[in-house]
C-alpha positions as CSV (number, residue, x, y, z in Angstrom):
1,M,0.0,0.0,0.0
2,F,1.0,3.6,-0.4
3,G,1.4,6.0,2.6
4,Q,-0.2,9.5,2.7
5,E,1.9,12.1,1.0
6,K,2.7,15.0,3.3
7,G,5.1,17.8,3.9
8,P,7.2,19.8,1.4
9,L,9.4,19.1,-1.6
10,K,11.5,15.9,-1.0
11,T,10.0,12.5,-1.1
12,V,11.2,9.6,1.0
13,L,10.1,6.0,0.2
14,I,9.9,3.7,3.2
15,V,10.1,0.0,2.3
16,D,9.3,-2.5,5.1
17,D,7.0,-5.5,5.5
18,V,6.3,-4.7,9.2
19,S,3.7,-2.0,9.9
20,E,5.3,-1.1,13.2
21,N,8.6,-0.2,11.6
22,I,6.8,1.8,8.9
23,D,4.9,3.8,11.6
24,I,8.2,4.5,13.5
25,L,10.0,5.9,10.4
26,N,6.9,7.7,9.2
27,G,6.6,9.4,12.6
28,I,10.2,10.6,12.4
29,L,10.0,11.9,8.8
30,D,6.4,13.0,8.0
31,T,6.9,16.6,9.4
32,H,10.0,17.1,7.3
33,Y,9.4,15.2,4.0
34,R,6.7,13.8,1.8
35,V,6.5,10.1,2.7
36,Q,5.6,7.1,0.5
37,V,5.3,3.5,1.7
38,A,5.8,0.1,0.0
39,T,5.3,-3.1,2.0
40,N,7.4,-5.4,-0.3
41,G,10.3,-5.2,-2.7
42,R,8.3,-5.5,-6.0
43,L,6.1,-2.6,-5.0
44,A,9.1,-0.6,-4.0
45,I,10.6,-1.0,-7.5
46,K,7.2,-0.1,-9.0
47,V,7.1,3.2,-7.0
48,A,10.8,4.0,-7.8
49,L,9.9,3.7,-11.6
50,L,7.0,6.2,-11.4
51,P,7.4,9.3,-13.5
52,T,8.1,11.2,-10.3
53,P,10.4,8.9,-8.4
54,P,11.3,9.2,-4.7
55,D,14.3,11.3,-3.8
56,L,15.6,8.7,-1.2
57,I,14.7,5.2,-0.2
58,L,14.8,3.7,3.3
59,L,15.0,0.0,2.7
60,D,14.5,-3.0,5.1
61,V,16.7,-6.0,4.5
62,M,14.7,-8.9,5.7
63,M,11.5,-9.1,3.7
64,P,9.7,-12.2,2.1
65,E,9.9,-13.1,-1.6
66,M,12.5,-10.3,-2.4
67,D,14.8,-9.1,0.4
68,G,16.3,-5.7,0.5
69,Y,19.6,-6.7,-1.0
70,A,17.8,-8.0,-4.1
71,V,15.8,-4.8,-4.3
72,C,18.9,-2.6,-4.1
73,R,20.7,-4.7,-6.7
74,L,17.8,-4.2,-9.2
75,L,17.6,-0.5,-8.4
76,K,21.3,0.1,-9.1
77,E,21.2,-2.0,-12.3
78,D,18.5,0.2,-13.8
79,D,19.6,3.6,-15.3
80,R,16.2,5.1,-14.3
81,T,16.7,4.4,-10.6
82,R,20.5,4.0,-10.2
83,D,21.0,7.5,-8.7
84,I,18.3,7.3,-6.0
85,P,20.1,7.1,-2.6
86,V,19.3,3.9,-0.8
87,L,19.7,3.7,3.0
88,F,19.4,0.2,4.5
89,V,17.5,0.0,7.8
90,S,18.0,-3.4,9.3
91,S,18.3,-5.4,12.5
92,K,21.1,-7.3,10.9
93,T,24.0,-5.7,12.6
94,E,26.9,-7.9,11.6
95,M,29.8,-6.2,9.7
96,E,29.4,-8.6,6.8
97,D,25.7,-7.5,6.4
98,E,26.7,-3.8,6.4
99,L,29.5,-4.4,3.9
100,K,27.2,-6.4,1.6
101,G,24.8,-3.4,1.6
102,F,27.6,-0.9,0.6
103,A,28.9,-3.3,-2.0
104,L,25.5,-3.3,-3.7
105,G,25.6,0.5,-3.9
106,A,23.8,1.6,-0.8
107,A,24.6,5.1,0.5
108,D,24.3,4.2,4.2
109,Y,23.3,1.5,6.6
110,L,21.2,2.2,9.7
111,F,20.5,-0.2,12.6
112,K,17.2,-1.1,14.3
113,P,16.0,0.1,16.6
114,V,16.6,3.5,15.0
115,C,17.5,6.7,16.7
116,P,15.2,9.5,15.3
117,S,17.9,12.2,15.3
118,I,20.3,9.9,13.5
119,V,17.7,9.0,10.9
120,L,16.9,12.7,10.2
121,A,20.6,13.6,10.1
122,R,21.5,10.8,7.6
123,V,18.4,11.4,5.4
124,K,19.2,15.2,5.3
125,T,22.9,14.6,4.5
126,H,22.3,12.1,1.7
127,L,19.5,14.2,0.1
128,A,21.9,17.2,0.2
129,L,24.7,15.1,-1.3
130,N,22.5,13.8,-4.0
131,D,21.4,17.3,-4.9
132,Q,25.0,18.4,-5.2
133,T,25.8,15.4,-7.3
134,R,22.9,16.1,-9.6
135,H,23.9,19.8,-9.8
136,F,27.4,18.9,-10.7
137,A,26.2,16.4,-13.3
138,D,23.9,19.1,-14.8
139,Q,26.8,21.5,-14.9
140,V,29.0,18.9,-16.6
141,K,26.3,18.4,-19.2
142,V,25.9,22.1,-19.8
143,R,29.6,22.7,-20.0
144,T,30.1,19.6,-22.3
145,H,27.4,20.9,-24.6
146,Q,29.1,24.4,-24.7
147,L,32.4,22.8,-25.4
148,M,30.9,20.7,-28.2
149,L,29.4,23.8,-29.8
150,Q,32.7,25.5,-29.5
151,K,34.5,22.5,-31.0
152,L,32.0,22.4,-33.9
153,E,32.5,26.2,-34.5
154,L,36.3,25.7,-34.5
155,E,36.0,22.7,-36.8
156,E,33.8,24.7,-39.3
157,T,36.2,27.6,-39.2
158,R,39.2,25.3,-39.7
159,Q,37.5,23.6,-42.6
160,E,36.6,26.9,-44.2
161,V,40.2,28.2,-43.8
162,I,41.4,25.0,-45.5
163,R,38.9,25.4,-48.4
164,Q,39.9,29.1,-48.9
165,L,43.6,28.1,-48.7
166,G,43.0,25.6,-51.5
167,R,41.0,28.2,-53.6
168,A,43.8,30.7,-53.3
169,A,45.9,28.8,-55.8
170,E,42.9,28.4,-58.2
171,Y,42.2,32.1,-58.2
172,R,45.9,32.7,-58.8
173,D,45.6,30.5,-61.8
174,N,42.6,32.3,-63.2
175,E,40.1,29.7,-61.9
176,T,36.7,30.5,-60.4
177,G,37.1,28.2,-57.4
178,M,34.4,25.8,-58.7
179,H,37.2,23.6,-60.1
180,V,38.2,22.6,-56.5
181,M,34.6,22.2,-55.5
182,R,33.8,19.8,-58.4
183,M,37.0,17.8,-58.2
184,S,36.7,17.5,-54.4
185,H,33.3,15.8,-54.9
186,Y,34.7,13.7,-57.8
187,V,37.5,12.5,-55.5
188,R,35.1,11.7,-52.6
189,L,32.7,9.8,-54.9
190,L,35.6,7.8,-56.4
191,A,37.1,7.1,-53.0
192,L,33.8,5.8,-51.6
193,Q,33.2,3.6,-54.6
194,S,36.7,2.2,-54.4
195,G,36.2,1.0,-50.8
196,L,37.2,3.9,-48.5
197,S,35.0,4.7,-45.6
198,E,32.7,7.7,-45.3
199,P,35.0,9.5,-42.8
200,E,38.0,8.8,-45.1
201,G,36.0,10.2,-48.1
202,E,35.1,13.3,-46.1
203,K,38.7,14.0,-45.2
204,L,39.8,13.6,-48.8
205,M,37.1,16.0,-49.9
206,L,38.4,18.6,-47.4
207,A,42.1,18.0,-48.3
208,T,41.8,17.9,-52.1
209,P,41.4,21.7,-52.6
210,M,45.0,22.1,-51.4
211,H,46.4,20.1,-54.3
212,D,47.7,23.1,-56.3
213,L,48.6,25.3,-53.4
214,G,52.2,25.4,-54.6
215,K,51.1,27.5,-57.6
216,I,51.2,30.5,-55.3
217,G,55.0,30.4,-55.7
218,I,55.0,30.2,-59.5
219,P,55.8,33.5,-61.3
220,D,53.0,35.1,-63.3
221,S,55.0,35.1,-66.4
222,I,55.0,31.3,-66.4
223,L,51.7,30.5,-64.6
224,L,49.6,32.8,-66.7
225,K,51.5,32.4,-70.0
226,P,48.9,32.0,-72.8
227,G,51.2,30.1,-75.2
228,K,53.1,26.9,-74.9
229,L,55.7,26.6,-72.1
230,T,59.3,26.0,-72.8
231,E,61.0,23.0,-71.2
232,A,62.6,25.3,-68.6
233,E,59.2,27.0,-67.8
234,F,57.5,23.6,-67.5
235,A,60.3,22.5,-65.1
236,V,59.4,25.6,-63.0
237,I,55.7,24.6,-63.1
238,Q,56.6,21.1,-61.9
239,T,58.0,22.6,-58.7
240,H,54.5,23.6,-57.5
241,C,54.1,20.0,-56.1
242,A,57.0,20.2,-53.7
243,M,56.3,23.8,-53.0
244,G,52.7,23.0,-51.9
245,F,54.0,20.2,-49.7
246,N,56.5,22.5,-48.1
247,I,54.0,25.4,-47.6
248,I,51.7,23.1,-45.7
249,G,54.5,21.3,-43.9
250,K,54.1,18.8,-41.0
251,Q,51.0,19.6,-39.0
252,K,49.0,18.2,-36.2
253,S,45.9,18.2,-38.4
254,D,45.2,15.0,-40.3
255,I,43.5,17.0,-43.1
256,L,46.4,19.4,-43.5
257,N,48.9,16.5,-43.6
258,L,46.6,14.7,-46.2
259,G,46.6,18.0,-48.2
260,A,50.4,18.1,-48.2
261,L,50.6,14.5,-49.4
262,I,48.1,15.2,-52.2
263,A,49.9,18.4,-53.2
264,L,53.1,16.4,-53.6
265,T,51.8,13.3,-55.4
266,H,48.8,14.3,-57.6
267,H,50.9,14.6,-60.7
268,E,52.6,11.2,-60.4
269,K,51.6,8.7,-63.1
270,W,51.0,5.0,-62.9
271,D,53.8,4.2,-65.4
272,G,56.4,6.3,-63.6
273,S,56.5,9.2,-66.1
274,G,54.9,11.7,-63.7
275,Y,56.5,14.2,-61.3
276,P,58.1,15.1,-59.0
277,G,59.1,11.7,-57.7
278,K,58.5,9.5,-60.8
279,L,56.8,7.0,-58.6
280,V,55.4,3.9,-60.2
281,G,52.1,2.1,-59.6
282,E,51.0,1.6,-56.0
283,A,54.2,3.3,-54.8
284,I,52.0,6.4,-55.5
285,P,49.9,7.1,-52.4
286,L,46.3,6.2,-53.0
287,E,45.2,9.8,-52.2
288,G,47.4,11.0,-55.1
289,R,46.0,8.5,-57.5
290,L,42.5,9.4,-56.6
291,V,43.1,13.2,-57.0
292,A,44.9,12.7,-60.3
293,I,41.8,11.4,-61.9
294,G,39.5,14.0,-60.5
295,D,41.9,16.8,-61.4
296,V,42.4,15.7,-65.0
297,F,38.7,15.0,-65.7
298,D,37.7,18.5,-64.4
299,A,40.4,20.2,-66.4
300,L,39.3,18.4,-69.6
301,T,35.6,19.2,-69.1
302,T,36.0,22.9,-68.2
303,A,36.5,25.8,-70.6
304,R,39.8,27.6,-70.5
305,P,41.0,30.7,-72.4
306,Y,43.0,28.3,-74.6
307,K,40.4,25.5,-75.1
308,K,36.8,24.6,-75.2
309,P,35.3,22.1,-72.7
310,W,35.4,18.4,-73.7
311,L,32.2,16.3,-73.8
312,V,31.9,14.1,-70.8
313,D,32.1,10.9,-72.9
314,T,35.2,12.1,-74.6
315,A,36.9,12.9,-71.3
316,L,35.8,9.6,-69.8
317,S,37.2,7.8,-72.9
318,L,40.6,9.5,-72.3
319,I,40.5,8.4,-68.6
320,A,39.9,4.8,-69.8
321,K,42.6,5.1,-72.4
322,E,45.2,6.4,-69.9
323,A,44.6,3.5,-67.5
324,D,47.8,1.7,-66.8
325,V,49.7,4.8,-68.2
326,H,48.6,7.9,-66.3
327,F,46.0,6.4,-64.0
328,D,45.6,3.5,-61.6
329,P,43.6,1.1,-63.9
330,R,41.3,-0.1,-61.1
331,L,40.4,3.5,-60.1
332,A,40.1,4.6,-63.8
333,A,37.6,1.8,-64.5
334,I,35.5,2.7,-61.4
335,F,35.5,6.4,-62.3
336,V,34.3,5.7,-65.9
337,G,31.4,3.7,-64.5
338,L,30.2,6.7,-62.4
339,K,29.1,8.9,-65.3
340,T,25.6,9.6,-63.9
341,Q,26.9,10.7,-60.5
342,I,29.7,12.7,-62.2
343,V,27.2,14.6,-64.4
344,A,25.1,15.4,-61.3
345,I,28.2,17.0,-59.7
346,M,29.0,18.9,-62.8
347,E,25.5,20.3,-62.9
348,R,25.5,21.2,-59.3
349,Y,28.8,23.1,-59.4
350,Q,28.6,24.9,-62.7
351,E,30.9,27.8,-63.4
352,N,27.7,29.8,-64.2
353,P,24.3,28.5,-63.2
354,N,22.8,30.1,-66.3
355,N,25.1,28.3,-68.6
356,D,23.8,25.5,-70.8
357,T,25.8,22.4,-69.9
358,S,24.2,20.2,-72.5
359,R,27.2,20.8,-74.9
360,K,29.5,19.3,-72.3
361,I,27.4,16.3,-71.4
362,A,26.9,13.5,-73.8
């Protein structure tokens, strides 16, 4: 049965199968707390699981069917009732009994016959301690949420700085910035289709815009030359890979380090004829092999002052033809099979939304 709810604020649940014991505890507490009563363990658990649970439980040990130890164990195993302080009230006065109660998670252990002043003092103390614990837990949640928001803001700022850093070289090279957007999405798409995880694909997409960062250090007379480059001028152009790698340097950020690796290796070729390291096959880091395909494809299908954009099918045919020469053959085959998704990316990140892209898409 349930006892009469009285008094202010805090609720104490008395659990005992002996009515005399309940009357004694109720007489001590009812002028200070709202009191609830349960005469067996199962009813105690039911009360503890109510939408408004008790703030503290005074629990007898020796009860039929389910003793106090079993009740305490169940309460502490349930996330909904784990934080309710449990004070055992028992005539079992052996040290082993007391230790068993504490081992089960009880906050205190009182002996029968009880002393009213001690009962009131212990109940008051444990309610205050529990309030403090809840307050600290709430503060931790609030602070954790604030830190998470700050972390997200910092991460967004960091990613935007990385994106703008990558775009700097493109603007320097008379690009609109859409080149790095498209190729970043091409690279992510290809990475995921080739077996990389979603987080790995996202990192690649963020790092790819830094591939041509080294162009910042190339003289205008060479970088912006409208005609064909001499061998000496092309040799200068080739230095942008190592230059980009050195500009980024060794960083704590995984994305920046990935960007440095891409900057260094995205002009390597599968057959070893690329630069700057003349790496062959799988000696070329996977990231460099992925970006090489995305970079070349976008360069082919985008208009430049010196050329018209290629049709998508024509560009994909070149990617297929250059497998085993310029490109990783496995990756090239996967990319060629992604025409529908590639066209969707092209349409989403057009140089000018009013342009008719039908001439580029076949």
